[in-house]
C-alpha positions as CSV (number, residue, x, y, z in Angstrom):
1,M,269.9,169.2,224.5
2,K,270.7,165.8,222.8
3,N,267.3,164.5,223.6
4,L,265.7,167.7,222.2
5,G,267.6,167.2,218.9
6,K,266.3,163.6,218.7
7,I,262.8,164.8,219.1
8,I,263.2,167.4,216.4
9,I,264.6,164.8,214.0
10,L,261.7,162.4,214.8
11,F,259.2,165.2,214.1
12,I,260.8,165.9,210.7
13,M,260.6,162.2,209.8
14,V,256.9,162.1,210.6
15,L,256.0,165.1,208.4
16,P,256.2,163.3,205.1
17,V,253.5,160.9,206.0
18,Y,251.1,163.7,207.1
19,A,247.8,163.5,205.2
20,G,245.4,166.3,204.3
21,I,242.9,167.5,201.7
22,H,242.1,170.8,200.1
23,V,239.4,171.9,197.6
24,S,239.3,174.8,195.2
25,V,237.6,176.1,192.0
26,D,239.3,178.2,189.3
27,K,236.5,180.8,189.6
28,T,233.5,181.3,191.9
29,Q,231.6,183.8,189.7
30,I,230.8,183.0,186.0
31,T,228.4,184.0,183.3
32,R,226.0,181.3,182.0
33,G,227.7,179.2,179.4
34,E,231.2,179.3,181.1
35,S,232.7,176.3,182.8
36,V,234.1,175.8,186.3
37,T,237.0,173.4,187.3
38,F,236.8,171.9,190.8
39,T,240.1,170.6,192.1
40,L,240.5,168.1,195.1
41,S,244.1,168.1,196.3
42,I,245.2,165.2,198.5
43,N,248.5,165.4,200.4
44,G,250.4,162.4,201.7
45,A,251.0,159.0,200.1
46,G,248.8,156.0,200.9
47,K,245.5,154.5,200.1
48,V,242.9,157.1,199.0
49,R,239.2,156.6,198.6
50,V,237.0,159.2,196.9
51,P,233.3,158.6,196.4
52,P,232.2,158.1,192.8
53,L,231.1,161.5,191.4
54,D,228.7,161.9,188.4
55,Q,227.5,165.4,189.3
56,L,228.8,168.4,191.2
57,C,226.6,171.4,192.1
58,G,223.7,169.5,190.6
59,F,225.2,169.4,187.1
60,D,226.8,166.6,185.1
61,I,230.6,166.4,185.2
62,Q,231.8,167.2,181.6
63,R,235.5,166.4,182.0
64,R,237.9,164.7,184.5
65,G,241.6,165.0,185.0
66,Q,244.3,163.8,187.4
67,R,247.9,164.7,188.2
68,N,250.6,163.6,190.6
69,Q,253.4,165.9,191.8
70,E,255.9,166.5,194.5
71,V,255.4,169.6,196.7
72,I,257.5,171.1,199.4
73,S,255.6,172.3,202.5
74,N,257.5,173.7,205.5
75,G,260.7,172.5,203.9
76,V,259.4,168.9,203.7
77,R,259.0,167.2,200.3
78,Q,255.8,165.1,199.9
79,Q,253.5,163.6,197.3
80,E,250.3,165.4,196.2
81,L,247.4,163.9,194.2
82,A,245.1,166.4,192.4
83,L,241.7,165.3,191.0
84,M,240.0,167.8,188.7
85,Y,236.3,167.9,187.6
86,T,234.9,170.4,185.1
87,I,231.2,171.3,185.1
88,E,229.0,173.9,183.3
89,P,226.4,175.2,185.7
90,S,223.5,177.2,184.2
91,K,222.5,178.7,187.5
92,S,224.0,179.5,190.9
93,C,224.6,176.4,193.1
94,V,226.6,174.8,195.9
95,I,229.3,172.1,195.6
96,E,228.3,170.2,198.7
97,S,230.8,168.7,201.2
98,F,231.7,165.0,200.7
99,P,233.9,162.5,202.6
100,V,237.4,161.4,201.5
101,S,239.4,158.6,203.1
102,I,243.2,158.5,203.3
103,N,244.8,155.4,204.8
104,G,241.6,154.7,206.7
105,E,241.4,158.2,208.1
106,E,238.2,160.2,207.2
107,F,238.3,163.8,206.0
108,Q,235.5,166.1,204.9
109,T,235.8,168.6,202.1
110,E,234.5,172.2,202.4
111,A,231.4,173.4,200.6
112,L,232.0,175.9,197.8
113,Y,229.5,178.4,196.3
114,I,229.3,179.2,192.6
115,T,227.5,182.3,191.4
116,V,226.1,182.2,187.8
117,S,224.9,185.4,186.2
118,K,222.7,185.5,183.0
119,M,224.3,186.3,179.7
120,S,223.8,189.9,178.6
121,I,222.0,189.7,175.2
122,S,221.4,192.6,172.8
123,K,219.3,192.7,169.7
124,D,222.5,192.8,167.6
125,D,224.0,189.6,168.9
126,P,224.8,187.0,166.2
127,F,222.8,184.3,168.0
128,I,219.6,184.7,170.1
129,V,217.3,182.1,171.5
130,K,213.9,182.9,173.2
131,L,211.7,180.6,175.3
132,S,208.0,181.1,175.8
133,T,204.8,179.2,176.7
134,D,201.1,179.6,175.7
135,K,200.2,179.4,179.4
136,T,201.7,180.4,182.7
137,S,199.2,178.4,184.9
138,V,198.2,174.8,184.1
139,Y,196.9,171.7,185.9
140,V,198.9,168.6,186.5
141,G,198.9,166.6,183.2
142,E,197.4,169.5,181.2
143,P,199.1,169.8,177.8
144,F,200.7,173.2,177.0
145,E,203.0,174.4,174.2
146,M,206.6,175.6,174.7
147,M,207.8,177.8,171.8
148,V,211.5,178.2,171.0
149,D,212.5,181.0,168.7
150,F,216.0,180.9,167.2
151,K,217.7,183.9,165.6
152,K,221.0,183.6,163.7
153,R,222.8,186.3,161.7
154,L,223.2,185.5,158.0
155,G,226.7,184.9,156.7
156,I,227.9,182.9,159.7
157,D,229.2,179.5,158.7
158,A,227.6,177.1,161.2
159,L,229.1,173.6,161.1
160,A,226.8,172.0,163.6
161,E,224.1,172.8,166.1
162,S,222.7,171.0,169.1
163,I,219.8,171.9,171.5
164,S,219.6,170.8,175.1
165,L,216.0,171.1,176.3
166,P,215.1,172.0,179.9
167,E,215.4,169.0,182.1
168,S,213.1,168.3,185.0
169,K,211.8,165.1,186.5
170,N,208.4,166.8,186.9
171,L,208.2,167.8,183.2
172,W,207.2,165.5,180.3
173,I,208.0,166.5,176.7
174,K,205.3,164.7,174.6
175,S,206.2,165.6,171.0
176,E,208.1,168.1,168.9
177,F,206.8,170.1,165.9
178,K,209.5,171.9,163.8
179,G,208.5,174.9,161.8
180,A,209.9,176.4,158.6
181,S,212.8,178.9,158.5
182,H,212.7,182.3,157.0
183,T,215.0,185.3,156.7
184,K,214.4,188.9,157.6
185,D,216.6,191.9,158.3
186,R,220.0,190.1,157.9
187,Y,218.9,187.3,160.2
188,E,217.6,183.7,159.8
189,Y,214.6,182.8,162.0
190,H,213.4,179.4,163.0
191,K,210.7,178.3,165.4
192,S,210.1,174.9,167.1
193,M,207.1,173.9,169.2
194,Y,207.0,171.3,171.9
195,A,203.9,169.7,173.5
196,M,204.6,169.3,177.2
197,S,202.9,168.6,180.5
198,A,203.8,169.0,184.2
199,Q,203.6,165.9,186.4
200,Q,203.6,167.6,189.9
201,S,201.9,170.6,191.4
202,G,203.7,173.6,192.6
203,K,206.0,176.2,191.1
204,L,207.9,175.0,188.1
205,T,210.9,176.8,186.5
206,L,211.1,176.0,182.8
207,G,214.5,176.5,181.3
208,P,217.0,177.6,180.5
209,L,217.3,176.0,177.1
210,R,220.9,175.6,175.8
211,W,221.9,176.1,172.2
212,D,225.4,175.0,171.1
213,I,226.7,176.1,167.7
214,K,230.0,175.1,166.2
215,V,231.1,177.9,163.9
216,R,234.1,178.2,161.6
217,S,236.7,180.8,162.5
218,R,239.8,182.1,160.7
219,S,243.0,183.5,162.1
220,R,246.5,184.4,160.9
221,D,249.6,182.8,162.2
222,Y,253.0,184.5,162.7
223,W,253.7,184.5,159.0
224,G,250.3,185.9,158.0
225,T,248.8,182.6,156.8
226,F,245.1,182.0,157.4
227,L,244.3,179.1,159.7
228,A,240.9,177.6,159.8
229,S,239.5,176.3,163.0
230,A,236.1,175.6,164.7
231,K,234.8,177.2,167.9
232,V,231.7,176.3,169.9
233,R,229.4,179.1,170.9
234,T,226.9,178.4,173.7
235,I,223.7,180.5,174.1
236,F,221.1,180.1,176.8
237,S,217.5,181.3,176.9
238,D,215.7,182.8,179.8
239,E,213.5,180.8,182.2
240,V,209.7,180.7,182.3
241,E,207.9,180.3,185.6
242,L,204.8,178.0,185.6
243,E,202.2,177.6,188.3
244,V,201.0,173.9,188.3
245,K,197.7,173.3,190.0
246,P,196.6,169.9,191.4
247,L,193.6,168.0,190.0
248,P,190.6,167.1,192.2
249,D,190.7,163.7,193.9
250,G,189.8,160.8,191.5
251,V,190.2,162.9,188.4
252,H,193.2,162.2,186.2
253,L,192.1,163.6,182.8
254,V,192.3,167.3,182.0
255,G,191.7,169.6,179.0
256,D,189.0,169.6,176.4
257,M,187.9,166.4,174.7
258,Q,185.1,164.6,172.8
259,I,184.3,160.9,172.5
260,E,182.7,159.0,169.6
261,V,181.9,155.3,168.8
262,H,181.5,154.0,165.3
263,V,180.6,150.5,163.9
264,D,181.2,149.3,160.4
265,K,177.7,147.8,160.1
266,N,174.5,147.7,162.1
267,E,173.3,144.3,160.9
268,I,175.3,141.1,160.9
269,N,174.7,137.4,160.4
270,A,174.9,135.1,163.4
271,G,178.5,134.2,164.1
272,K,179.9,137.1,162.1
273,A,181.8,140.1,163.6
274,V,180.9,143.8,163.8
275,N,184.0,146.1,164.1
276,V,183.8,148.8,166.7
277,T,186.0,151.9,166.9
278,I,186.2,154.1,170.1
279,E,187.8,157.5,169.5
280,V,188.7,160.3,171.9
281,K,190.1,163.5,170.6
282,G,191.0,166.9,171.9
283,R,193.5,169.1,173.7
284,A,193.9,166.8,176.6
285,N,196.2,164.2,178.2
286,V,194.7,161.4,176.1
287,E,197.7,159.2,176.8
288,D,196.3,158.8,180.4
289,I,193.0,157.3,179.2
290,E,192.7,153.7,180.4
291,A,191.7,151.0,177.9
292,F,188.0,150.4,177.5
293,S,186.3,147.0,178.0
294,I,183.0,145.6,176.7
295,H,181.0,143.0,178.5
296,L,177.8,141.7,176.8
297,D,175.6,138.8,177.6
298,G,175.5,136.3,174.7
299,A,178.4,138.1,172.8
300,Q,182.1,137.7,172.6
301,A,184.3,140.9,172.6
302,F,187.9,141.0,171.4
303,M,189.5,144.3,172.3
304,E,192.7,145.6,170.7
305,E,195.4,147.6,172.4
306,P,194.6,151.4,172.2
307,K,196.8,153.6,170.1
308,V,197.7,157.2,171.0
309,S,198.9,159.9,168.6
310,H,199.6,163.6,168.7
311,Y,199.2,166.2,165.9
312,L,199.3,169.9,165.3
313,Q,196.2,171.8,164.2
314,N,196.1,175.6,163.9
315,N,199.5,175.7,165.6
316,R,198.1,174.0,168.7
317,Y,198.7,170.6,170.2
318,Y,196.0,167.9,169.9
319,G,195.9,164.2,170.9
320,A,193.9,161.2,169.7
321,F,193.1,158.0,171.5
322,I,191.7,155.1,169.3
323,Q,190.8,151.6,170.4
324,K,189.2,149.0,168.2
325,A,187.2,145.9,169.0
326,A,185.4,143.0,167.3
327,L,182.0,141.7,168.6
328,V,180.6,138.3,167.7
329,A,177.0,137.4,168.8
330,Q,174.1,135.0,168.1
331,R,171.4,137.4,169.1
332,D,170.6,141.1,168.8
333,F,172.6,143.3,171.2
334,E,173.3,146.9,172.1
335,I,176.8,148.4,172.5
336,P,176.6,150.5,175.7
337,S,177.7,154.1,176.0
338,F,181.2,154.9,177.1
339,E,181.9,157.8,179.4
340,L,184.9,159.8,180.6
341,E,185.3,162.3,183.5
342,Y,187.7,165.1,183.1
343,M,188.6,168.6,184.4
344,D,187.5,171.2,181.9
345,V,190.1,173.9,181.7
346,E,187.8,176.5,180.2
347,T,185.3,176.4,183.1
348,D,187.5,174.9,185.9
349,T,184.8,172.3,186.6
350,V,184.7,168.5,186.4
351,K,182.7,167.3,183.3
352,T,181.5,164.0,182.0
353,I,181.3,163.1,178.3
354,Q,179.7,159.9,177.0
355,S,179.0,158.3,173.6
356,Q,175.6,157.1,172.3
357,P,174.6,153.5,172.7
358,I,174.4,151.5,169.4
359,K,172.0,148.7,168.5
360,V,173.1,145.8,166.3
361,K,170.7,143.4,164.7
362,V,171.8,139.8,164.3
363,L,170.2,137.9,161.3
364,N,169.8,134.1,160.9
365,S,170.0,133.4,164.6
366,P,169.8,129.7,165.5
367,P,166.7,128.6,167.5
368,L,167.0,129.1,171.3
369,V,165.9,125.5,172.2
370,K,166.6,122.5,170.0
371,Q,163.5,120.2,169.9
372,E,163.1,116.9,168.1
373,L,160.5,117.0,165.3
374,K,157.7,114.5,166.0
375,I,155.5,113.3,163.2
376,S,152.5,111.1,163.9
377,R,151.3,108.7,161.2
378,P,149.0,105.6,161.2
379,E,150.5,102.2,161.4
380,P,151.1,100.8,157.8
381,V,149.1,97.8,156.6
382,L,151.6,95.7,154.8
383,E,149.1,93.3,153.2
384,D,146.9,96.0,151.7
385,T,150.0,97.9,150.4
386,L,151.4,94.8,148.7
387,E,148.1,94.0,147.1
388,K,147.6,97.5,145.8
389,S,151.2,97.6,144.4
390,E,150.8,94.3,142.6
391,A,147.4,95.4,141.2
392,G,148.6,98.8,140.1
393,I,151.6,97.8,138.0
394,S,151.1,96.0,134.7
395,T,153.6,93.9,132.8
396,I,154.3,96.6,130.2
397,Q,154.9,99.3,133.0
398,G,157.3,96.9,134.7
399,I,159.3,96.5,131.5
400,F,159.5,100.4,131.0
401,L,160.6,100.9,134.6
402,L,163.3,98.3,134.2
403,L,164.7,99.9,131.1
404,A,164.7,103.3,132.7
405,G,166.6,102.0,135.7
406,L,169.2,100.5,133.5
407,V,169.7,103.8,131.6
408,L,169.9,105.8,134.8
409,G,172.5,103.4,136.2
410,V,174.8,103.8,133.2
411,I,174.6,107.6,133.4
412,L,175.4,107.7,137.1
413,A,178.3,105.3,136.5
414,I,180.1,107.5,134.0
415,L,179.8,110.7,136.0
416,P,183.1,112.1,137.6
417,W,181.8,111.8,141.1
418,K,185.2,112.3,142.8
419,K,185.7,115.8,141.3
420,V,182.1,116.8,142.0
421,L,182.3,115.7,145.7
422,K,185.7,117.3,146.1
423,R,184.4,120.6,144.6
424,E,181.4,120.5,146.9
425,K,183.5,119.8,149.9
426,N,185.9,122.7,149.1
427,R,183.0,125.0,148.6
428,Q,181.4,124.2,152.0
429,T,184.4,123.8,154.2
430,I,186.8,126.4,155.8
431,S,190.5,126.0,155.7
432,A,191.9,125.1,159.1
433,K,194.2,128.0,159.5
434,E,194.3,130.9,162.0
435,S,191.7,133.2,160.5
436,K,188.6,135.2,161.5
437,E,186.4,132.7,159.7
438,V,187.8,129.8,161.7
439,L,187.4,131.9,164.9
440,Q,183.7,132.6,164.1
441,L,183.1,128.8,163.4
442,L,184.7,127.9,166.7
443,M,182.7,130.6,168.7
444,S,179.4,129.3,167.2
445,N,180.1,125.9,168.7
446,M,182.0,126.6,171.9
447,S,179.1,126.0,174.3
448,D,180.2,123.5,177.0
449,D,183.3,122.4,175.1
450,K,186.5,123.2,177.0
451,E,188.7,122.3,174.0
452,I,187.0,124.7,171.7
453,E,186.9,127.5,174.4
454,S,190.7,127.2,174.8
455,L,191.2,127.4,171.0
456,V,188.9,130.4,170.8
457,K,190.8,132.3,173.6
458,K,194.2,131.7,172.0
459,L,193.2,132.4,168.4
460,S,191.3,135.6,169.3
461,E,194.2,137.0,171.3
462,N,196.6,136.2,168.4
463,L,194.3,137.9,165.9
464,Y,193.1,140.9,167.8
465,E,195.7,141.5,170.6
466,G,198.9,140.7,168.8
467,K,199.8,137.8,171.0
468,T,201.7,134.7,169.8
469,H,200.1,131.8,171.5
470,K,201.3,128.5,170.0
471,I,198.3,126.6,168.5
472,D,198.4,122.9,167.7
473,K,197.7,122.9,164.0
474,K,196.7,119.2,164.0
475,Q,194.2,119.8,166.8
476,L,192.8,122.8,165.1
477,K,192.4,120.9,161.9
478,E,190.6,118.0,163.6
479,V,188.2,120.3,165.4
480,V,187.3,122.3,162.3
481,K,186.8,119.0,160.4
482,R,184.5,117.7,163.2
483,L,182.4,120.9,163.2
484,Q,182.0,120.9,159.5
485,S,181.0,117.2,159.2
């Protein structure tokens, strides 16, 4: 009997160090817009390790809390640590099981199920939000419009509003277009439009959209005094189901588009530039168009980075792709046609569009082959020439020629030759700075000259591609001076 008493006492002494875990939620069924608090209870003192949690049930954790307390279990007093996480799920989900370590011993939590039901909305509710799309079936990358209609009862003092758009890694929101507000039948209406595209084929659930509104509320205290406070109302929209179809292999553009190429002039002087603009417009994923390149024999092409913009026309989304280039040549050349292949959504067929080629005439072209000018003349007869000169000039003619030479010499001596020469030099030379004129001068003389080719490459990329190559100003000045001499 004595030994039995010792065993019971030893068992009681071990109980306080018993470790265990328990998980729970404050509610398992909620209406969309309500929050759920998940609690992880850990019994027993010691070293506890819980994995870092950013999400539960697939939704971000909104708030965190912690408390320590003593609890009595089976007549034994022991420590309990409670970790609390609050989430706001918008659809039914599962809080998955995860491991917890207590003093090196591994435990596994239980999985918990949360059921989320939609909000019951009537036409007389003070706040209503509706989600819709212009299409329910699209191709991967095809632009479509998502419309959001907001309805708010007049007379409600809204302090602040925020909108949380539907989140999906397979959904891209390109741009937003906000419409004007108007009032009707005791309500204020507002519509926003978003240009979107799906990035993966399959079934896609769009929504729900969340609308948080902070409104002013008034209540009376015990003595009947009005108290002002603020309360946040959360409203959710319904979901929209989309069917996203894959594109054919090798095709990555989809929609409806046109391509045009323009030049600022069709005739240029040799060494001068013609500016080219490539423009693609339409209801298509123009942001996926790859940059064009131009390769011409005997011409230099300097391509700028393309620019993409979006705009609204007749309440529909459109995109524009614009790329500019400068072409410098010494001979006549032709800008080739550019083409694009895309999936036409009206006919469900792959189409190809292309621009028209453009011919450019180059004036004042230098000769193709430099040849020395050879002039044949008979050998001079010095004796005959001297005799004829002496015989042809009389004494009086010699005196007049001498006087004319003296007068001409005096006139030439008093002229301001330094100013004249300086003016002539300034008129014919180009300042040695990073400019298009210097670039054209260098390009006209870059044949078989590695130094000039290097300067042309750096200078052209600085001027047309926005790069910041460091150019030796002294070297550039010497090269320009050498070419102009």
